[in-house]
C-alpha positions in Angstrom: -77.5 158.1 -34.3 -75.3 159.4 -37.0 -74.5 162.3 -34.9 -73.4 159.7 -32.4 -71.4 157.9 -34.6 -69.2 160.4 -36.0 -68.8 161.3 -32.7 -67.2 158.7 -31.4 -65.1 158.0 -34.7 -64.1 161.4 -33.9 -62.9 160.9 -30.6 -61.0 157.5 -31.3 -59.3 159.5 -34.1 -58.2 161.9 -31.3 -57.0 159.6 -29.1 -54.8 157.8 -31.3 -53.3 161.3 -32.5 -53.0 161.3 -28.7 -51.5 157.8 -28.0 -48.8 158.5 -30.6 -47.5 161.5 -29.5 -46.8 159.9 -26.4 -45.3 157.0 -27.8 -43.4 159.5 -29.8 -42.6 160.9 -26.5 -41.1 158.6 -24.8 -38.9 157.7 -27.6 -37.9 161.1 -27.9 -37.7 162.8 -25.4 -36.5 166.3 -24.8 -34.8 165.4 -28.2 -38.0 165.7 -29.8 -39.1 168.9 -28.5 -35.9 170.5 -29.4 -35.7 169.5 -33.1 -39.7 170.0 -33.7 -41.7 173.3 -35.1 -44.1 175.1 -32.1 -47.2 173.2 -32.7 -45.9 170.6 -34.8 -45.4 167.1 -32.2 -42.9 165.0 -34.7 -45.7 163.2 -37.0 -43.4 163.7 -39.6 -40.3 164.1 -41.1 -37.6 164.4 -38.3 -35.0 164.3 -41.0 -32.7 167.2 -38.8 -33.1 165.3 -36.0 -30.1 163.6 -34.6 -30.1 159.9 -33.5 -28.8 158.8 -30.2 -28.4 155.9 -28.6 -32.1 155.6 -27.3 -33.2 157.4 -30.3 -32.9 154.6 -32.8 -36.6 153.7 -33.7 -38.2 150.4 -32.9 -40.2 148.5 -35.3 -43.4 149.5 -36.5 -42.8 153.5 -35.1 -43.5 155.9 -37.8 -40.0 156.6 -38.8 -38.7 153.1 -38.6 -37.8 152.9 -42.1 -36.1 156.1 -41.8 -32.4 156.2 -43.4 -30.1 156.6 -40.2 -26.5 156.4 -42.3 -24.4 154.0 -40.2 -27.2 153.2 -37.6 -28.9 151.5 -40.4 -29.6 147.5 -39.2 -29.3 148.4 -36.0 -32.0 147.9 -32.4 -31.7 149.7 -29.3 -31.2 145.7 -28.2 -27.7 146.0 -30.0 -26.6 149.3 -28.0 -27.9 148.1 -24.7 -26.4 144.5 -24.7 -24.1 144.1 -27.8 -23.7 141.2 -29.5 -21.5 139.4 -27.5 -18.6 139.1 -29.2 -17.0 143.1 -28.3 -18.3 146.4 -28.5 -21.8 146.8 -29.6 -22.6 148.6 -32.9 -21.5 152.4 -33.1 -19.2 152.4 -29.9 -15.9 154.3 -29.2 -13.2 153.1 -31.3 -10.1 151.6 -30.0 -7.8 155.4 -30.0 -11.0 157.7 -28.4 -11.0 154.7 -25.4 -7.6 154.9 -25.2 -7.6 159.0 -24.8 -10.8 159.1 -22.7 -8.7 156.2 -20.4 -5.8 159.3 -20.2 -8.9 161.6 -19.1 -11.4 160.5 -17.0 -11.7 157.6 -14.8 -13.9 154.2 -16.4 -16.8 152.1 -14.3 -16.5 148.6 -14.2 -17.6 145.6 -12.6 -15.9 142.9 -11.1 -17.0 139.8 -10.4 -15.5 136.7 -8.8 -17.6 133.5 -9.6 -17.8 130.6 -7.3 -19.6 127.4 -6.9 -22.1 126.9 -3.7 -22.8 124.3 -1.8 -26.8 123.1 -1.0 -26.6 125.8 2.0 -25.2 128.3 -0.5 -21.7 128.0 1.2 -18.6 129.0 -1.5 -17.4 125.9 -2.0 -14.8 126.7 -4.8 -13.4 129.7 -6.2 -12.9 130.3 -10.2 -10.3 132.3 -11.5 -9.7 132.6 -15.4 -6.6 132.2 -17.7 -6.1 134.7 -20.3 -3.8 136.2 -22.8 -2.6 139.6 -21.4 -1.7 142.6 -23.9 1.5 141.4 -24.2 1.3 137.8 -25.3 1.8 136.1 -21.5 -1.1 134.2 -19.7 -2.1 135.6 -16.7 -4.6 134.6 -14.3 -7.4 136.9 -13.7 -11.0 137.8 -12.5 -14.0 138.3 -14.7 -14.1 142.1 -15.4 -15.2 144.4 -17.7 -16.1 148.0 -18.3 -20.1 149.3 -17.9 -21.0 150.3 -21.6 -23.3 153.8 -22.5 -27.1 153.3 -21.6 -26.3 149.5 -19.7 -27.0 149.2 -16.3 -25.0 147.5 -13.6 -27.0 144.2 -13.5 -26.9 143.7 -17.3 -23.1 144.6 -17.2 -22.5 141.8 -14.5 -24.5 139.5 -16.7 -23.0 140.4 -20.4 -19.2 140.4 -18.9 -20.0 136.8 -17.3 -21.4 136.1 -21.2 -18.7 136.8 -22.9 -16.1 135.4 -20.5 -17.9 131.8 -19.7 -20.4 131.5 -22.5 -24.1 131.4 -22.8 -24.8 128.2 -20.5 -23.2 129.6 -16.9 -26.5 130.8 -16.3 -25.2 133.1 -13.5 -27.0 134.0 -10.6 -27.3 137.6 -9.8 -27.3 139.4 -7.1 -30.4 140.1 -5.9 -28.9 143.4 -4.4 -26.1 146.0 -6.3 -24.5 146.6 -3.4 -20.7 145.5 -4.4 -18.8 144.3 -1.2 -15.9 146.6 -2.0 -15.2 149.1 -4.4 -11.5 148.3 -6.0 -9.9 151.9 -7.4 -7.3 150.7 -9.9 -4.5 153.8 -10.8 -2.3 154.1 -13.7 0.2 154.8 -11.2 1.7 152.1 -8.9 1.8 152.4 -5.4 -1.5 154.4 -4.8 -3.8 151.9 -4.3 -3.3 147.8 -4.1 -5.0 148.3 -7.5 -2.6 148.8 -10.9 -3.9 149.0 -14.0 -1.2 151.1 -16.3 -4.1 151.8 -19.2 -6.7 154.1 -16.6 -7.9 154.5 -13.4 -10.7 152.5 -12.9 -13.6 151.7 -10.4 -14.6 148.7 -10.2 -17.5 147.4 -8.4 -16.8 143.9 -7.2 -19.4 141.2 -6.6 -19.4 137.4 -5.5 -21.5 135.7 -8.6 -22.8 131.8 -7.9 -22.2 130.0 -11.7 -24.3 126.3 -11.2 -23.7 126.2 -15.0 -21.0 125.0 -17.3 -18.8 126.9 -18.8 -17.4 127.6 -22.3 -14.4 129.7 -22.1 -14.2 132.4 -24.8 -13.2 135.8 -26.3 -9.2 135.5 -24.4 -10.4 133.4 -21.5 -8.0 130.2 -22.1 -9.3 128.2 -19.3 -11.3 128.6 -16.2 -10.2 126.6 -13.3 -11.8 126.0 -9.7 -10.3 125.9 -6.3 -11.3 124.3 -3.1 -12.4 127.4 -1.5 -10.8 125.7 2.2 -7.5 124.3 0.1 -3.9 125.0 -0.6 -4.7 125.3 -3.9 -6.8 128.6 -3.6 -3.6 130.4 -2.1 -1.2 129.5 -4.5 -3.6 131.1 -7.1 -4.4 133.8 -5.2 -1.0 134.8 -5.3 -0.3 134.2 -9.2 -3.2 137.3 -9.5 -1.2 140.6 -10.6 -2.5 144.1 -10.2 -4.8 143.4 -6.9 -7.0 141.2 -8.2 -6.0 138.5 -5.7 -6.5 140.7 -2.9 -10.6 141.2 -4.5 -10.5 137.2 -3.6 -9.8 137.8 -0.2 -12.0 140.2 0.2 -14.6 138.1 -1.6 -13.9 135.3 1.1 -13.8 137.7 4.0 -17.2 139.3 3.3 -18.9 136.0 2.4 -17.1 134.5 5.7 -15.3 131.4 4.1 
């Protein structure tokens, strides 16, 4: 009986160590193996290993209390979702993002907010009144970058929340297939879409907004136009840099 109990205890300890190793491998992936001495699977101090976005330990991990410098007090959720008030902690500063914008295309999502009737047909189309970089007021759509380690679906939800508030209650698309892809170039005339800051590739989605909108961040107001009314044509004509064309394509795609 004593021998059997000891064997069972040893098996449990072995299984616990294996579970710990699996947890570490899931958290660290190839970075763990690359920075771990032979025969040692990261169950001790790995203070020399660089900490990347997806390497921030969760609460309860063996190294959760290890000092991480500027990444102290930051959780994985901070990187994935952000704080709702600008970029997540540790993200690129304005100088770096400006440099990268001059060198590589940027992934974006553009959202056409709509109201729908009881049959799912578009009844109203929303547009944002925002303050542009030169201080003027412009009419536009919900648009924003896809952040590092963020899915397209999360990017859609985050940018809607950033502009319309947390109680807009968007109905996110079941499929991630966009109704169109808008290619924004920093040179006018190459395409209908123009962005002087960057070359951006934008996936465009129609998203119903059944909740209440509370404009925030740089959004001054949200205006809704009847999908069949003359006011919508005026709103589309007021959208610069090709956003009006995105609304036209959205209505054609939805059969409105």
